OpenMM code with the backbone's topology and positions (N, CA, C; nanometers):
from openmm import Vec3, app, unit

residues = "MET SER ALA ARG GLN GLY PHE PRO VAL ARG PHE GLU PHE ASP ALA GLU VAL ILE GLU TRP ARG GLY PRO SER PRO PHE PHE PHE VAL PRO ILE PRO GLY ARG TYR ALA GLU GLU LEU ARG ARG LEU ALA LYS ALA VAL SER TYR GLY TRP GLY VAL VAL PRO VAL GLU ALA VAL ILE ALA GLY ALA THR PHE THR THR SER LEU PHE PRO LYS ASP GLU GLY TYR LEU LEU PRO LEU LYS VAL VAL VAL ARG ARG LYS THR ASN VAL THR ALA GLY ASP LEU VAL ALA VAL ALA MET THR VAL GLY ALA ILE GLN ARG".split()
positions = [
    Vec3(10.3457, 7.0365, 10.8811),
    Vec3(10.3580, 7.0364, 10.7233),
    Vec3(10.4950, 6.9632, 10.7190),
    Vec3(10.4851, 6.8754, 10.6278),
    Vec3(10.6321, 6.8378, 10.5767),
    Vec3(10.6794, 6.9266, 10.4878),
    Vec3(10.8189, 6.8998, 10.4567),
    Vec3(10.8874, 6.9627, 10.3567),
    Vec3(10.8500, 6.9808, 10.2204),
    Vec3(10.8193, 7.0306, 10.1388),
    Vec3(10.7843, 7.0640, 10.0244),
    Vec3(10.8498, 7.1430, 9.9094),
    Vec3(10.8645, 7.0752, 9.7741),
    Vec3(10.9550, 7.1584, 9.6846),
    Vec3(10.9347, 7.2433, 9.6535),
    Vec3(11.0281, 7.3937, 9.6967),
    Vec3(11.0081, 7.5147, 9.6210),
    Vec3(10.9435, 7.5765, 9.7559),
    Vec3(10.9502, 7.5166, 9.9062),
    Vec3(10.9386, 7.5991, 10.0226),
    Vec3(11.0274, 7.5946, 10.1017),
    Vec3(11.0473, 7.7021, 10.1728),
    Vec3(10.9764, 7.7937, 10.2322),
    Vec3(10.9712, 7.9010, 10.1259),
    Vec3(10.8555, 7.9778, 10.1327),
    Vec3(10.8639, 8.1183, 10.0121),
    Vec3(10.8759, 8.2312, 10.0960),
    Vec3(10.9730, 8.3319, 10.0901),
    Vec3(10.9795, 8.4435, 10.1700),
    Vec3(10.9588, 8.5922, 10.0933),
    Vec3(10.8730, 8.6808, 10.1481),
    Vec3(10.8121, 8.7578, 10.1127),
    Vec3(10.8790, 8.9149, 10.2015),
    Vec3(10.9271, 9.0006, 10.1389),
    Vec3(10.9734, 9.1115, 10.2072),
    Vec3(10.8850, 9.2325, 10.1545),
    Vec3(10.8283, 9.3682, 10.1950),
    Vec3(10.7663, 9.4608, 10.1712),
    Vec3(10.7347, 9.5724, 10.3261),
    Vec3(10.7392, 9.6802, 10.2940),
    Vec3(10.6793, 9.8006, 10.3296),
    Vec3(10.4967, 9.7848, 10.3091),
    Vec3(10.4342, 9.8184, 10.4065),
    Vec3(10.3141, 9.8600, 10.3802),
    Vec3(10.2586, 9.9069, 10.5248),
    Vec3(10.1377, 9.9739, 10.4991),
    Vec3(10.0672, 10.0574, 10.6158),
    Vec3(10.0002, 9.9936, 10.6673),
    Vec3(9.9629, 10.0108, 10.8062),
    Vec3(9.9078, 9.9229, 10.8827),
    Vec3(9.7478, 9.9916, 10.9010),
    Vec3(9.6359, 9.9023, 10.8807),
    Vec3(9.5088, 9.9490, 10.8649),
    Vec3(9.4162, 9.9109, 10.9696),
    Vec3(9.3145, 9.9538, 11.0110),
    Vec3(9.2433, 9.9282, 11.1026),
    Vec3(9.0746, 9.8841, 11.0487),
    Vec3(9.0381, 9.7679, 11.0707),
    Vec3(8.9165, 9.7082, 11.0474),
    Vec3(8.8269, 9.7396, 11.1758),
    Vec3(8.7178, 9.8079, 11.1678),
    Vec3(8.6471, 9.8410, 11.3006),
    Vec3(8.5084, 9.7497, 11.2511),
    Vec3(8.5132, 9.6313, 11.2673),
    Vec3(8.3790, 9.5497, 11.2929),
    Vec3(8.3401, 9.5206, 11.4465),
    Vec3(8.2717, 9.4482, 11.4833),
    Vec3(8.2347, 9.4136, 11.6346),
    Vec3(8.3604, 9.4438, 11.7267),
    Vec3(8.4691, 9.4073, 11.6932),
    Vec3(8.6035, 9.4557, 11.7724),
    Vec3(8.6970, 9.4976, 11.6897),
    Vec3(8.7713, 9.5818, 11.7330),
    Vec3(8.8641, 9.6415, 11.6256),
    Vec3(8.9807, 9.5286, 11.5960),
    Vec3(9.0277, 9.5173, 11.4554),
    Vec3(9.1278, 9.4535, 11.4345),
    Vec3(9.2201, 9.5340, 11.3413),
    Vec3(9.3698, 9.4830, 11.3651),
    Vec3(9.4592, 9.5739, 11.3032),
    Vec3(9.5196, 9.4498, 11.1527),
    Vec3(9.5757, 9.4990, 11.0134),
    Vec3(9.6336, 9.4222, 10.9454),
    Vec3(9.7197, 9.4860, 10.8642),
    Vec3(9.8157, 9.4626, 10.8401),
    Vec3(9.9154, 9.4833, 10.7126),
    Vec3(9.8132, 9.4551, 10.5844),
    Vec3(9.7937, 9.4943, 10.4561),
    Vec3(9.7394, 9.4537, 10.3223),
    Vec3(9.8585, 9.3952, 10.2654),
    Vec3(9.8868, 9.2936, 10.2441),
    Vec3(10.0023, 9.2150, 10.1388),
    Vec3(9.9682, 9.3187, 9.9786),
    Vec3(10.0858, 9.3464, 9.9641),
    Vec3(10.1139, 9.4126, 9.8110),
    Vec3(10.0247, 9.3182, 9.7155),
    Vec3(9.9300, 9.3882, 9.6278),
    Vec3(9.8738, 9.3413, 9.5264),
    Vec3(9.9734, 9.2246, 9.4231),
    Vec3(10.0580, 9.2820, 9.3695),
    Vec3(10.1810, 9.1851, 9.3075),
    Vec3(10.2112, 9.0605, 9.3993),
    Vec3(10.2071, 9.0476, 9.5060),
    Vec3(10.2221, 8.8982, 9.5566),
    Vec3(10.0953, 8.8029, 9.5438),
    Vec3(9.9378, 8.8609, 9.5184),
    Vec3(9.8474, 8.7861, 9.5374),
    Vec3(9.8601, 8.6635, 9.4573),
    Vec3(9.8748, 8.6557, 9.3382),
    Vec3(9.8610, 8.5574, 9.2495),
    Vec3(10.0085, 8.4305, 9.3194),
    Vec3(10.0936, 8.4723, 9.3641),
    Vec3(10.1789, 8.3431, 9.3897),
    Vec3(10.1473, 8.3044, 9.5068),
    Vec3(10.0636, 8.4016, 9.6309),
    Vec3(9.9837, 8.3333, 9.7390),
    Vec3(9.8744, 8.2786, 9.7063),
    Vec3(9.8258, 8.3024, 9.6316),
    Vec3(9.6998, 8.1924, 9.5747),
    Vec3(9.7308, 8.0720, 9.5209),
    Vec3(9.8495, 8.0554, 9.4798),
    Vec3(9.8968, 7.9464, 9.4514),
    Vec3(9.9580, 7.8703, 9.5592),
    Vec3(10.0169, 7.9190, 9.6453),
    Vec3(10.0657, 7.8351, 9.7433),
    Vec3(9.9568, 7.8259, 9.8504),
    Vec3(9.8574, 7.8914, 9.8484),
    Vec3(9.7703, 7.8543, 9.9489),
    Vec3(9.7180, 7.7275, 9.8916),
    Vec3(9.6706, 7.6653, 9.7736),
    Vec3(9.6424, 7.5367, 9.7315),
    Vec3(9.7559, 7.4522, 9.8069),
    Vec3(9.8801, 7.4532, 9.8454),
    Vec3(9.9540, 7.3630, 9.9313),
    Vec3(9.9240, 7.3645, 10.0446),
    Vec3(9.9287, 7.4893, 10.1003),
    Vec3(9.9436, 7.5149, 10.2538),
    Vec3(9.8058, 7.5182, 10.3177),
    Vec3(9.7105, 7.5765, 10.2723),
    Vec3(9.5776, 7.6098, 10.3591),
    Vec3(9.5009, 7.5118, 10.4125),
    Vec3(9.5022, 7.5319, 10.5272),
    Vec3(9.3882, 7.4399, 10.6145),
    Vec3(9.2594, 7.4655, 10.5977),
    Vec3(9.2213, 7.5576, 10.4911),
    Vec3(9.0464, 7.5601, 10.4940),
    Vec3(9.0194, 7.7265, 10.4706),
    Vec3(8.9026, 7.7887, 10.3983),
    Vec3(8.8873, 7.9018, 10.3633),
    Vec3(9.0230, 8.0047, 10.3319),
    Vec3(9.1377, 7.9281, 10.2743),
    Vec3(9.1970, 8.0205, 10.1830),
    Vec3(9.3141, 8.0335, 10.2519),
    Vec3(9.2760, 8.0504, 10.3852),
    Vec3(9.4210, 8.1206, 10.4435),
    Vec3(9.5253, 8.0504, 10.4347),
    Vec3(9.6144, 8.1256, 10.4402),
    Vec3(9.7543, 8.0980, 10.4223),
    Vec3(9.8693, 8.1441, 10.5666),
    Vec3(9.9029, 8.0007, 10.6252),
    Vec3(9.9599, 8.0305, 10.7643),
    Vec3(10.1250, 8.0598, 10.7299),
    Vec3(10.1744, 8.1543, 10.8131),
    Vec3(10.2753, 8.2350, 10.8082),
    Vec3(10.3619, 8.2635, 10.8995),
    Vec3(10.4578, 8.2683, 10.9191),
    Vec3(10.5650, 8.3240, 11.0178),
    Vec3(10.6126, 8.4358, 10.9526),
    Vec3(10.5855, 8.5736, 11.0446),
    Vec3(10.6531, 8.6881, 11.0104),
    Vec3(10.7164, 8.7564, 11.0876),
    Vec3(10.8061, 8.8840, 11.0433),
    Vec3(10.8486, 8.9535, 11.1354),
    Vec3(10.8328, 9.1095, 11.1081),
    Vec3(10.8292, 9.1368, 11.2362),
    Vec3(10.7869, 9.2756, 11.2058),
    Vec3(10.8702, 9.4095, 11.3224),
    Vec3(10.9350, 9.4648, 11.2619),
    Vec3(11.0215, 9.5447, 11.4065),
    Vec3(11.0957, 9.4298, 11.5013),
    Vec3(11.1546, 9.3428, 11.4774),
    Vec3(11.2236, 9.2639, 11.5428),
    Vec3(11.1078, 9.1572, 11.5895),
    Vec3(10.9819, 9.1725, 11.6269),
    Vec3(10.9080, 9.0747, 11.6588),
    Vec3(10.8448, 8.9820, 11.5711),
    Vec3(10.8976, 8.8302, 11.6239),
    Vec3(10.8580, 8.7281, 11.5355),
    Vec3(10.7227, 8.6619, 11.5734),
    Vec3(10.6490, 8.6178, 11.4724),
    Vec3(10.4882, 8.5794, 11.5265),
    Vec3(10.4386, 8.5005, 11.4025),
    Vec3(10.3704, 8.4104, 11.4643),
    Vec3(10.2775, 8.3038, 11.3475),
    Vec3(10.1445, 8.3570, 11.3279),
    Vec3(10.0891, 8.3453, 11.1788),
    Vec3(9.9566, 8.3606, 11.1839),
    Vec3(9.9101, 8.3385, 11.0662),
    Vec3(9.8187, 8.3411, 11.0080),
    Vec3(9.7368, 8.3224, 10.8923),
    Vec3(9.7035, 8.4271, 10.7982),
    Vec3(9.7356, 8.4550, 10.6711),
    Vec3(9.6813, 8.5682, 10.6172),
    Vec3(9.5128, 8.5178, 10.5585),
    Vec3(9.4474, 8.6267, 10.5600),
    Vec3(9.2960, 8.6567, 10.5278),
    Vec3(9.3113, 8.6559, 10.4221),
    Vec3(9.2259, 8.5758, 10.3020),
    Vec3(9.2262, 8.6426, 10.1517),
    Vec3(9.0563, 8.7536, 10.1948),
    Vec3(9.1070, 8.8668, 10.1180),
    Vec3(9.0247, 8.9653, 10.1262),
    Vec3(9.0487, 9.0248, 9.9938),
    Vec3(8.9195, 9.0646, 9.8882),
    Vec3(8.9165, 9.1523, 9.7768),
    Vec3(9.0256, 9.0778, 9.6715),
    Vec3(9.0103, 8.9744, 9.6857),
    Vec3(9.1187, 8.9069, 9.5624),
    Vec3(9.2852, 8.9610, 9.6074),
    Vec3(9.2963, 8.9952, 9.7664),
    Vec3(9.4235, 9.0195, 9.8065),
    Vec3(9.4599, 8.9520, 9.9201),
    Vec3(9.5244, 8.9569, 10.0124),
    Vec3(9.5602, 8.9096, 10.1509),
    Vec3(9.5877, 9.0037, 10.2837),
    Vec3(9.5046, 8.9755, 10.3826),
    Vec3(9.5667, 9.0570, 10.4798),
    Vec3(9.6210, 8.9786, 10.5901),
    Vec3(9.7673, 9.0417, 10.6326),
    Vec3(9.7903, 9.0050, 10.7672),
    Vec3(9.7701, 9.0511, 10.8892),
    Vec3(9.6970, 8.9540, 10.9660),
    Vec3(9.6452, 8.9698, 11.0912),
    Vec3(9.7591, 9.0614, 11.1749),
    Vec3(9.7699, 9.1265, 11.2510),
    Vec3(9.9012, 9.1923, 11.3586),
    Vec3(9.8059, 9.1579, 11.5081),
    Vec3(9.8304, 9.0652, 11.5811),
    Vec3(9.7744, 9.0296, 11.7190),
    Vec3(9.8118, 9.1574, 11.7787),
    Vec3(9.7316, 9.1872, 11.9151),
    Vec3(9.7171, 9.2537, 11.9889),
    Vec3(9.8972, 9.2344, 12.0696),
    Vec3(9.9597, 9.0996, 12.0868),
    Vec3(10.0616, 9.1351, 12.1976),
    Vec3(10.1709, 9.1601, 12.0887),
    Vec3(10.1420, 9.1639, 11.9498),
    Vec3(10.2669, 9.1972, 11.8243),
    Vec3(10.2523, 9.3207, 11.8524),
    Vec3(10.1139, 9.3918, 11.8422),
    Vec3(10.0924, 9.5647, 11.7975),
    Vec3(10.1847, 9.6040, 11.9446),
    Vec3(10.1710, 9.5817, 12.0473),
    Vec3(10.2361, 9.6028, 12.1763),
    Vec3(10.3804, 9.5963, 12.1483),
    Vec3(10.3975, 9.5058, 12.1689),
    Vec3(10.5317, 9.4447, 12.1527),
    Vec3(10.6379, 9.5476, 12.0685),
    Vec3(10.5697, 9.6128, 11.9297),
    Vec3(10.6133, 9.7091, 11.7868),
    Vec3(10.5878, 9.8335, 11.8119),
    Vec3(10.4993, 9.8623, 11.9218),
    Vec3(10.4153, 9.9888, 11.9152),
    Vec3(10.4148, 10.0323, 11.7953),
    Vec3(10.3149, 9.9771, 11.7237),
    Vec3(10.2765, 9.9830, 11.5793),
    Vec3(10.1068, 10.0073, 11.5964),
    Vec3(10.0408, 10.0993, 11.5236),
    Vec3(9.8890, 10.1031, 11.5020),
    Vec3(9.8693, 10.1530, 11.3661),
    Vec3(9.7558, 10.1734, 11.3630),
    Vec3(9.6861, 10.1952, 11.2210),
    Vec3(9.7458, 10.3499, 11.1874),
    Vec3(9.8054, 10.3460, 11.0320),
    Vec3(9.8443, 10.4494, 10.9600),
    Vec3(9.9934, 10.4405, 10.9854),
    Vec3(10.0840, 10.3625, 11.0484),
    Vec3(10.1895, 10.3388, 11.0763),
    Vec3(10.2851, 10.2442, 10.9438),
    Vec3(10.3708, 10.2923, 10.9073),
    Vec3(10.4281, 10.2251, 10.7643),
    Vec3(10.5277, 10.1057, 10.8346),
    Vec3(10.4757, 9.9597, 10.8010),
    Vec3(10.5890, 9.8577, 10.8613),
    Vec3(10.6767, 9.8076, 10.7422),
    Vec3(10.7282, 9.7399, 10.7520),
    Vec3(10.8604, 9.6633, 10.7330),
    Vec3(10.8369, 9.5115, 10.7567),
    Vec3(10.7709, 9.4429, 10.6646),
    Vec3(10.7328, 9.2939, 10.6740),
    Vec3(10.8442, 9.1768, 10.6138),
    Vec3(10.8823, 9.0997, 10.6908),
    Vec3(10.9345, 8.9684, 10.6264),
    Vec3(10.8495, 8.8788, 10.6697),
    Vec3(10.8137, 8.8056, 10.5856),
    Vec3(10.7299, 8.6942, 10.6083),
    Vec3(10.7198, 8.5306, 10.5155),
    Vec3(10.7126, 8.4482, 10.5996),
    Vec3(10.7546, 8.3278, 10.5223),
    Vec3(10.6258, 8.2472, 10.5548),
    Vec3(10.6348, 8.1719, 10.3807),
    Vec3(10.4969, 8.0942, 10.3755),
    Vec3(10.5697, 7.9174, 10.3570),
    Vec3(10.5424, 7.8762, 10.4533),
    Vec3(10.5949, 7.6915, 10.4316),
    Vec3(10.6723, 7.6485, 10.5581),
    Vec3(10.7169, 7.7386, 10.6233),
    Vec3(10.8465, 7.7192, 10.6922),
    Vec3(10.7525, 7.6899, 10.8441),
    Vec3(10.6346, 7.6813, 10.8751),
    Vec3(10.5345, 7.6532, 11.0088),
    Vec3(10.5538, 7.4835, 11.0198),
    Vec3(10.5738, 7.4552, 11.1196),
    Vec3(10.5218, 7.3263, 11.1768),
    Vec3(10.4164, 7.3412, 11.2235),
    Vec3(10.3284, 7.2503, 11.1853),
    Vec3(10.1601, 7.2253, 11.2830),
    Vec3(10.1435, 7.0860, 11.3120),
] * unit.nanometer
topology = app.Topology()
chain = topology.addChain("A")
for resn in residues:
    res = topology.addResidue(resn, chain)
    for name in ("N", "CA", "C"):
        topology.addAtom(name, app.Element.getBySymbol(name[0]), res)
């Protein structure tokens, strides 16, 4: 991504890890609703399809890249297995998240 005016945008929040039990279990951190409108605006500039928003996130000292999933007027931050193992987090845990939109080079 090229440098864009107003980027990168950083978000910091605490949220509880949730588990979605589909064909295979996935773990997510729901993004607080107060950020949804701003993320929808940013998605117009950075999304590579389906409304997903590429981010760099830090949880418990583990830095990783992923893409937020739009869900029910909000967004979910997926937690990769390697991140969950490294940070020892699971469903029900409260985590502090630092997340940056617009800093990822693709």
